[in-house]
C-alpha positions as CSV (number, residue, x, y, z in Angstrom):
1,P,0.0,0.0,0.0
2,D,2.9,2.4,0.5
3,T,3.5,2.7,-3.2
4,L,0.0,1.9,-4.3
5,Y,-1.7,5.1,-3.2
6,P,0.8,7.4,-4.8
7,A,0.5,5.4,-8.0
8,L,-3.3,5.8,-7.9
9,A,-3.0,9.5,-7.2
10,W,-0.5,10.0,-10.0
11,C,-2.7,8.2,-12.5
12,H,-5.8,10.1,-11.4
13,Q,-4.0,13.5,-11.7
14,Q,-2.5,12.9,-15.2
15,P,-4.8,13.8,-18.0
16,S,-3.1,11.3,-20.3
17,A,-3.2,8.4,-17.8
18,A,-7.0,7.8,-17.7
19,G,-6.5,4.4,-19.3
20,G,-3.7,3.5,-16.9
21,E,-5.9,4.5,-14.0
22,L,-8.7,2.2,-15.3
23,R,-6.3,-0.7,-15.7
24,L,-4.8,-0.2,-12.3
25,V,-8.0,0.1,-10.3
26,A,-9.5,-2.9,-12.2
27,A,-6.4,-5.0,-11.6
28,L,-6.8,-4.3,-7.8
29,D,-10.1,-6.1,-7.6
30,E,-8.8,-8.8,-5.2
31,F,-7.1,-6.1,-3.1
32,W,-10.3,-4.2,-2.6
33,I,-12.2,-7.4,-1.7
34,D,-9.6,-9.2,0.4
35,R,-9.0,-6.1,2.6
36,G,-12.7,-5.2,2.8
37,Y,-12.2,-1.9,1.0
38,L,-15.4,-2.3,-1.0
39,H,-16.4,1.3,-0.7
40,E,-12.9,2.6,-1.7
41,G,-12.7,0.2,-4.6
42,R,-16.1,1.1,-5.8
43,S,-15.4,4.8,-5.6
44,R,-12.1,4.5,-7.4
45,L,-13.6,2.3,-10.2
46,A,-16.4,4.9,-10.6
47,A,-13.9,7.7,-10.9
48,A,-11.8,5.8,-13.4
49,L,-14.8,4.8,-15.5
50,S,-16.1,8.4,-15.4
51,R,-12.7,9.7,-16.6
52,C,-12.6,7.3,-19.5
53,Q,-16.0,8.2,-20.7
54,T,-16.5,10.7,-23.5
55,A,-19.6,12.7,-24.1
56,S,-22.4,10.6,-25.3
57,A,-25.9,11.7,-26.2
58,S,-27.4,8.5,-24.9
59,H,-25.2,8.4,-21.7
60,D,-25.0,4.7,-22.3
61,I,-22.0,3.4,-20.4
62,V,-21.1,0.9,-23.1
63,A,-21.4,3.3,-26.0
64,S,-19.5,6.1,-24.4
65,V,-16.2,4.3,-23.9
66,E,-13.8,2.5,-26.3
67,P,-14.4,-1.3,-25.8
68,S,-11.4,-3.0,-24.2
69,P,-10.7,-5.9,-21.9
70,E,-9.8,-3.4,-19.2
71,L,-13.2,-1.8,-19.5
72,V,-14.9,-5.2,-19.3
73,A,-13.0,-6.0,-16.2
74,A,-13.6,-2.6,-14.6
75,L,-17.3,-2.8,-15.2
76,R,-17.5,-6.3,-13.9
77,H,-15.5,-5.4,-10.7
78,A,-17.6,-2.3,-10.2
79,G,-20.8,-4.3,-10.5
80,Y,-19.5,-7.0,-8.2
81,L,-18.6,-4.4,-5.5
82,A,-22.0,-2.7,-5.9
83,W,-23.7,-6.1,-5.4
84,R,-21.6,-7.0,-2.3
85,Q,-22.7,-3.6,-0.9
86,G,-26.4,-4.5,-1.5
87,D,-26.8,-2.0,-4.4
88,G,-28.5,-4.3,-6.8
89,E,-29.6,-2.0,-9.6
90,P,-26.2,-0.3,-10.3
91,A,-24.7,-3.8,-10.0
92,R,-27.0,-5.2,-12.6
93,E,-26.4,-2.3,-15.0
94,Q,-22.6,-2.5,-14.7
95,L,-22.6,-6.3,-15.0
96,Q,-24.9,-6.2,-18.0
97,A,-22.6,-3.5,-19.6
98,S,-19.6,-5.7,-18.9
99,A,-21.3,-8.7,-20.5
100,A,-22.3,-6.7,-23.6
101,L,-18.7,-5.6,-24.1
102,A,-17.4,-9.1,-23.5
103,R,-19.7,-10.4,-26.2
104,E,-18.7,-7.6,-28.5
105,L,-15.0,-8.4,-27.9
106,Q,-15.7,-12.1,-28.2
107,D,-13.9,-12.6,-24.8
108,K,-15.4,-15.9,-23.6
109,R,-13.5,-16.0,-20.3
110,A,-14.6,-12.5,-19.4
111,L,-18.2,-13.3,-20.5
112,T,-18.2,-16.4,-18.3
113,R,-16.9,-14.5,-15.3
114,T,-19.5,-11.7,-15.8
115,M,-22.4,-14.1,-16.4
116,C,-21.4,-15.9,-13.2
117,E,-21.6,-12.6,-11.3
118,L,-25.0,-11.8,-12.9
119,Q,-26.2,-15.3,-12.0
120,G,-25.1,-14.8,-8.4
121,L,-26.8,-11.4,-8.2
122,A,-30.1,-12.8,-9.6
123,Y,-29.9,-15.9,-7.4
124,Y,-29.5,-13.8,-4.2
125,E,-32.3,-11.5,-5.3
126,G,-34.6,-14.5,-5.7
127,E,-34.8,-14.2,-9.5
128,Y,-34.2,-17.8,-10.2
129,D,-35.3,-17.9,-13.8
130,T,-32.9,-15.0,-14.6
131,A,-30.2,-16.8,-12.6
132,Q,-30.8,-19.9,-14.6
133,S,-30.4,-18.2,-18.0
134,C,-27.3,-16.4,-16.8
135,A,-25.8,-19.7,-15.6
136,E,-26.7,-21.3,-19.0
137,E,-24.9,-18.5,-20.9
138,A,-21.9,-18.8,-18.5
139,M,-21.7,-22.5,-19.2
140,V,-21.7,-22.0,-23.0
141,A,-19.1,-19.3,-22.8
142,G,-17.1,-21.3,-20.2
143,K,-16.9,-24.3,-22.5
144,A,-15.5,-22.1,-25.3
145,S,-13.0,-20.6,-22.9
146,T,-9.7,-22.3,-22.0
147,D,-9.9,-21.2,-18.4
148,R,-11.1,-24.2,-16.3
149,W,-11.6,-22.0,-13.2
150,T,-14.3,-19.9,-14.9
151,L,-16.0,-23.0,-16.2
152,A,-16.0,-24.5,-12.7
153,T,-17.5,-21.3,-11.4
154,A,-20.2,-21.6,-14.1
155,H,-20.9,-25.2,-13.0
156,L,-21.2,-24.1,-9.4
157,G,-23.7,-21.3,-10.3
158,M,-25.8,-23.7,-12.3
159,G,-25.8,-26.3,-9.5
160,M,-26.8,-23.8,-6.9
161,N,-29.7,-22.6,-8.9
162,L,-30.9,-26.1,-9.8
163,V,-30.8,-27.2,-6.2
164,R,-32.5,-24.0,-5.0
165,T,-35.4,-24.5,-7.5
166,C,-35.5,-28.3,-7.1
167,R,-34.8,-28.8,-10.8
168,Y,-32.2,-31.5,-10.4
């Protein structure tokens, strides 16, 4: 943390470092979660996402920023942190934006991870049909991905939903 905060401050202050700030705060997802810094992580992700956005008539978060793997990750992490703080609607919006970008970029691993987060959000909100469709999309994307961890996570989400709805 001694060098982390000066690096974050430098990225935030440099007009040309908006992309670097986005990459850095998105890469720190486990740091925010493991240390319980959900509010700080969420605030820094929001600031970085805001800096990277350009003016857009629709104010659509997906349309206003250049698609990139970093943006997919930042939106997914922001959505996850919002969910963990009990803020379901912003979580859903950010996770859906992340999923849309992952589809556009044809990033199966990122899509699997994002759909697993959406499945978890829907599951814990009692929206089991939505959770099921998210789990199914995660499974399809996970099978196309080479990352076994994301596929295992998709299987877990599917299993949780099937047990909860007695469809096994």
